[in-house]
Each structure stands twice: as structure tokens, then as C-alpha cells.
N, CA and C of each residue as an Amber inpcrd file, in Angstrom:
protein
   282
  -4.7080000 -11.9290000 -24.2380000  -3.6650000 -13.0920000 -24.0280000
  -3.7260000 -14.1400000 -23.5870000  -3.4460000 -14.8170000 -23.2480000
  -2.8210000 -17.0580000 -22.9750000  -3.5130000 -16.3770000 -21.6350000
  -4.3490000 -17.8620000 -21.2320000  -4.5210000 -17.8840000 -19.8460000
  -3.6210000 -18.3310000 -18.8380000  -2.6220000 -19.2660000 -19.8080000
  -1.1980000 -19.7630000 -19.1230000  -0.3840000 -18.4820000 -18.7860000
  -0.4800000 -17.5690000 -19.9250000   0.5890000 -16.2620000 -18.9830000
   0.0210000 -15.3170000 -18.5190000  -1.6430000 -15.4260000 -18.3140000
  -1.9800000 -14.7540000 -16.7810000  -2.1970000 -14.9280000 -15.5310000
  -2.4300000 -16.4790000 -15.2270000  -1.7340000 -17.1560000 -14.2090000
  -0.7830000 -17.7280000 -14.2320000   0.5250000 -17.5330000 -13.5120000
   1.7090000 -17.8770000 -13.9330000   2.0120000 -19.1760000 -12.6210000
   1.5610000 -18.8660000 -11.0810000   1.8530000 -20.2410000 -10.6620000
   0.7400000 -20.0930000  -9.7180000   0.2390000 -21.5000000  -8.8310000
  -0.2520000 -21.0640000  -7.3340000   0.7720000 -20.3660000  -6.5750000
   0.5520000 -19.8400000  -5.4150000   1.3410000 -20.0210000  -4.7680000
   0.9450000 -20.8520000  -3.6700000   1.5970000 -22.0820000  -2.6590000
   1.4820000 -22.4580000  -1.5090000   2.2900000 -22.5670000  -0.8180000
   1.7250000 -21.5330000   0.4480000   2.1500000 -21.2460000   1.5360000
   1.4980000 -21.5160000   3.0370000   1.9400000 -21.9150000   4.2130000
   0.4820000 -22.6350000   5.0670000  -0.5900000 -20.7580000   4.9560000
  -0.0690000 -19.7950000   4.7380000  -1.4790000 -18.7140000   4.7970000
  -2.3070000 -19.0550000   3.8710000  -1.5890000 -19.2140000   2.6510000
  -3.0110000 -19.0250000   1.1520000  -3.0660000 -21.4160000   1.7800000
  -2.6610000 -21.5470000   2.2800000  -3.5480000 -22.8730000   2.4350000
  -4.7940000 -23.1690000   3.5570000  -4.3580000 -21.7450000   4.2960000
  -5.7160000 -22.0910000   5.5700000  -6.7020000 -21.3660000   4.7040000
  -6.0230000 -19.8130000   3.9070000  -7.5800000 -19.8260000   2.6240000
  -7.7910000 -20.7430000   1.9040000  -7.3160000 -21.5800000   1.7440000
  -7.9400000 -22.3550000   0.2750000  -9.5490000 -23.4030000   0.7670000
  -9.1330000 -23.5510000   2.3610000 -10.0250000 -23.7450000   2.9150000
 -11.2970000 -22.9780000   2.8950000 -11.2490000 -22.2340000   3.3350000
 -12.1190000 -21.3570000   3.0270000 -13.3480000 -20.7350000   1.2210000
 -12.0320000 -21.3650000   0.5330000 -12.5620000 -20.8360000  -0.6630000
 -12.4380000 -19.7900000  -1.2010000 -11.2010000 -19.5340000  -0.7760000
 -10.0540000 -18.5820000  -1.5780000  -8.1760000 -18.6330000  -1.7730000
  -7.8110000 -18.7450000  -3.0050000  -6.5850000 -19.1880000  -3.4720000
  -6.2480000 -18.0950000  -3.8310000  -4.5600000 -18.4100000  -3.8060000
  -3.6290000 -17.1450000  -4.1140000  -2.8160000 -17.5350000  -5.3930000
  -3.0740000 -17.0190000  -6.5060000  -2.0160000 -16.7010000  -7.5290000
  -0.5000000 -16.0590000  -7.4680000   0.2750000 -16.4400000  -7.9750000
   1.2230000 -15.0610000  -8.8600000   0.4210000 -15.4720000 -10.2200000
   0.2740000 -13.4990000 -10.5640000  -0.3520000 -12.9890000 -12.1680000
   0.6080000 -12.4590000 -12.7290000   0.3940000 -12.0120000 -13.8660000
   1.2840000 -11.3270000 -14.7760000   0.8290000  -9.8520000 -14.3890000
   1.8090000  -8.5160000 -14.2060000   1.9160000  -7.7180000 -13.4720000
   0.6600000  -6.6360000 -14.6650000   0.8690000  -7.2220000 -15.7210000
  -0.2690000  -6.0520000 -16.6360000  -1.8200000  -7.0910000 -16.5530000
  -2.0180000  -8.0930000 -16.0440000  -3.1440000  -8.2420000 -15.5560000
  -4.4640000  -7.6570000 -15.2460000  -5.3760000  -7.8690000 -15.8550000
  -6.4420000  -6.9450000 -14.5820000  -7.5830000  -8.2620000 -13.9700000
  -8.4550000  -7.8120000 -13.5850000  -9.3480000  -8.4270000 -12.3510000
  -9.8390000  -9.1910000 -13.3020000 -10.8190000  -8.8740000 -14.4760000
 -11.6360000  -9.1160000 -15.4560000 -10.5390000 -10.4810000 -16.1140000
  -9.8480000 -10.3680000 -16.6990000  -8.9890000 -11.3980000 -16.9700000
  -8.5190000 -11.9810000 -16.2680000  -8.0780000 -12.0130000 -15.2250000
  -7.5550000 -13.5270000 -14.1830000  -9.0450000 -13.8680000 -13.9840000
  -9.7820000 -12.8460000 -13.6290000 -11.4240000 -14.1840000 -13.8020000
 -11.4000000 -14.8670000 -14.7490000 -11.7630000 -14.1170000 -15.9180000
 -11.5830000 -15.7620000 -16.5620000 -10.1760000 -16.9130000 -16.8010000
  -9.3910000 -16.0910000 -16.6400000  -8.0550000 -17.4060000 -16.7620000
  -8.4470000 -18.4650000 -15.5360000  -8.3500000 -18.2780000 -14.6730000
  -9.5800000 -19.1540000 -13.5050000  -9.8000000 -20.1920000 -13.8450000
 -11.4600000 -19.1730000 -14.6120000 -12.2020000 -20.3360000 -15.0090000
 -12.3970000 -20.6600000 -15.8360000 -11.2090000 -20.5660000 -16.9990000
 -11.6440000 -21.4400000 -17.8240000 -10.1710000 -22.7240000 -17.9130000
  -9.3230000 -22.0670000 -16.7790000  -8.0150000 -23.3870000 -16.8800000
  -8.9320000 -24.6850000 -15.5240000  -9.6430000 -23.7040000 -14.6210000
  -9.7970000 -24.9160000 -13.6680000 -10.8320000 -25.1930000 -13.9130000
 -12.1790000 -24.7000000 -14.4060000 -13.6410000 -24.9560000 -14.8320000
 -14.2460000 -24.8390000 -13.1180000 -14.0910000 -23.5670000 -12.4300000
 -15.1490000 -23.3770000 -11.6340000 -15.1050000 -21.6710000 -11.7540000
 -16.3060000 -21.5360000 -10.6210000 -16.6550000 -20.2060000 -11.0000000
 -16.5810000 -19.2930000 -10.1750000 -16.0020000 -17.8330000 -10.5230000
 -15.1370000 -17.3690000  -9.5340000 -16.2150000 -15.8460000  -9.2340000
 -16.3140000 -15.2560000  -7.5330000 -16.9970000 -14.7280000  -7.2090000
 -16.4700000 -13.4500000  -7.1980000 -15.1550000 -13.8470000  -6.5250000
 -14.2590000 -12.3950000  -6.2600000 -13.1660000 -12.5130000  -6.6110000
 -12.6230000 -11.6320000  -7.1950000 -10.6780000 -11.1840000  -7.1630000
 -10.0140000  -9.6830000  -6.6180000  -9.2890000 -10.1920000  -6.1610000
  -8.6040000  -9.3480000  -5.3110000  -7.3550000  -8.7950000  -5.3360000
  -6.5710000  -8.1710000  -5.8460000  -5.3810000  -8.1240000  -5.9530000
  -4.1330000  -7.1220000  -5.2420000  -3.1010000  -7.6260000  -5.9440000
  -1.9580000  -6.4820000  -5.0830000  -0.6570000  -7.4110000  -5.2140000
  -0.0020000  -6.0420000  -5.9180000   1.4080000  -6.0300000  -6.0190000
   2.9580000  -5.7440000  -4.7670000   3.4700000  -6.4880000  -5.0570000
   4.4590000  -6.8490000  -4.1580000   5.7920000  -6.5360000  -4.7310000
   6.4960000  -5.4780000  -3.7810000   7.3470000  -4.6450000  -4.1610000
   8.3000000  -5.5660000  -4.1790000   9.8260000  -5.1160000  -4.8200000
  11.0590000  -5.8520000  -4.8790000  11.4480000  -5.7240000  -3.7670000
  12.3750000  -6.3000000  -3.1100000  13.7360000  -6.0610000  -2.1600000
  14.6460000  -6.1230000  -2.0830000  15.4660000  -4.8760000  -1.7590000
  17.2020000  -5.0280000  -2.1100000  17.8280000  -5.7280000  -1.0170000
  18.3780000  -6.9980000  -1.6480000  19.2110000  -7.7200000  -1.3020000
  20.8330000  -7.7370000  -1.4130000  21.4080000  -8.3010000  -0.1950000
  22.9600000  -8.2640000  -0.8900000  23.3660000  -9.5890000  -0.5000000
  24.5080000  -9.7070000  -1.2150000  25.1390000 -10.6590000  -1.1300000
  26.7830000  -9.8890000  -0.8950000  27.1220000 -10.2080000   0.1440000
  29.0040000 -10.0160000  -0.1470000  28.7930000  -8.3380000   0.0420000
  29.5380000  -8.2230000  -0.7360000  29.4630000  -5.8740000  -1.3330000
  28.2220000  -6.1080000  -2.1540000  27.8470000  -6.7980000  -2.8220000
  27.1560000  -7.2490000  -4.0090000  25.7290000  -6.5300000  -3.7030000
  25.0780000  -5.5540000  -4.6410000  23.2420000  -5.3700000  -3.6190000
  22.1590000  -5.7250000  -5.3900000  21.6380000  -6.4830000  -5.1730000
  20.6190000  -6.7450000  -6.1820000  19.1660000  -6.3700000  -6.1800000
  18.4100000  -6.3020000  -6.3970000  17.1970000  -6.3000000  -6.3090000
  16.7680000  -7.1980000  -6.5880000  15.2750000  -7.9490000  -6.4460000
  14.7800000  -9.1160000  -6.4670000  13.4250000  -8.4260000  -7.3030000
  12.8980000  -9.0690000  -8.2000000  12.0540000  -8.7440000  -9.3500000
  10.9410000  -7.9970000  -8.5490000   9.7770000  -7.4570000  -9.1060000
   8.2000000  -7.0850000  -8.4280000   7.3500000  -7.8350000  -9.1550000
   5.7410000  -8.3020000  -8.2220000   5.4580000  -9.0860000  -8.1750000
   4.1810000  -8.8270000  -8.0830000   2.7900000  -9.8750000  -8.8500000
   1.1680000  -9.7810000  -8.8530000   1.0630000 -10.3860000  -8.1570000
   0.3170000 -10.6920000  -7.4280000  -0.6630000 -11.5010000  -6.5590000
  -1.9510000 -11.2520000  -6.5530000  -2.9860000 -12.6200000  -6.7510000
  -4.3660000 -12.3300000  -6.7500000  -5.1740000 -13.7320000  -6.1610000
  -6.0110000 -12.9950000  -5.0790000  -6.4600000 -13.9840000  -4.3620000
  -8.0200000 -14.2200000  -4.9330000  -8.0920000 -15.3950000  -5.0090000
  -9.4990000 -15.5810000  -6.0360000 -10.4360000 -16.2550000  -4.9660000
 -11.9880000 -16.0690000  -5.0760000 -13.0910000 -16.4830000  -4.1790000
 -13.4980000 -17.1550000  -5.7790000 -13.6930000 -18.4400000  -4.6280000
 -14.6220000 -19.5310000  -5.4080000 -16.1770000 -19.4810000  -4.7720000
 -16.8290000 -19.9650000  -5.7500000 -18.6640000 -20.0030000  -5.3400000
 -18.5730000 -21.2370000  -4.5630000 -19.8490000 -21.2540000  -3.2430000
 -20.1390000 -22.0640000  -2.9600000 -19.5790000 -23.4830000  -3.0560000
 -18.4720000 -24.5580000  -2.8410000 -19.2370000 -25.6400000  -2.9910000
 -18.0670000 -26.0830000  -4.2620000 -17.9040000 -24.5360000  -4.9750000
 -16.6330000 -25.5730000  -5.6760000 -14.8150000 -25.0130000  -5.1000000
 -14.1870000 -26.1760000  -5.8320000 -12.7730000 -25.9200000  -5.2290000
 -11.8660000 -26.6300000  -6.6840000 -10.3470000 -25.8860000  -6.3700000
  -9.3710000 -26.7110000  -6.7800000  -9.3000000 -27.7180000  -6.7120000
  -8.2240000 -28.8410000  -7.1240000  -7.5300000 -29.6440000  -6.5650000
  -6.2190000 -29.2250000  -7.1080000  -5.0850000 -28.5000000  -5.7440000
  -3.9410000 -28.1140000  -6.1090000  -2.2440000 -29.2830000  -6.2010000
  -3.2860000 -30.6520000  -5.8730000  -2.2080000 -31.2530000  -6.0810000
  -1.6230000 -31.6650000  -7.0140000  -2.6110000 -31.3180000  -8.4740000
  -2.4050000 -31.3660000  -9.2700000  -1.1970000 -30.6500000 -10.1280000
  -1.6590000 -29.1700000  -9.5230000  -0.3920000 -28.1050000 -10.2380000
   0.8430000 -28.2970000  -9.1710000   1.1070000 -29.2750000  -8.5040000
   2.5720000 -29.4880000  -7.6800000   2.8720000 -30.2800000  -9.0160000
């Protein structure tokens, strides 16, 4: 799998920015991506050393618009901890 298909985008929220100060960055990743694949993709894409990868599945939600209901897609997030002194410039990603 291509590295750009594994790491889809960086999640930039208030909570994820607090983690970035501590060297933890949050990414939306492919649902079938494994932790070793995520580690390799982040290391190759950003040129940093990854210490730890935590993943979580975010289930889709049921939403309503008028009388019609639909379901948002399920997604997978990865919180990547970088080695001491390593940093990813998130402004380049915007």
C-alpha cells in the first residue's frame, strides 16, 4: 500500500494540538492499515522517528436531515508518538 493511502490526512483540532506539544500527532488512516504500516508511512512521509502508534476506530453516526436518515462513514485514527526532539511541521500540511 502506498504511504499516502495509509496516512490520509492530519487531524487538526484543539485536542490534537495539545498532544502535538508533547510530540503526539493525530492522523486519519486507512481502516485496514496496521500499526507497523502506519509507523513506516509516517517515518517515510515526514522524515521523523516514530516511537509508538496507538489506533482507534471511530464508528459512524446516524444523522437526520428532515425525515431522511443516513449514516456517516466509519473511520480510523492513529495517535503517533515521535522520538524526543522530533517534530512535524503541520503548517505545510494545510
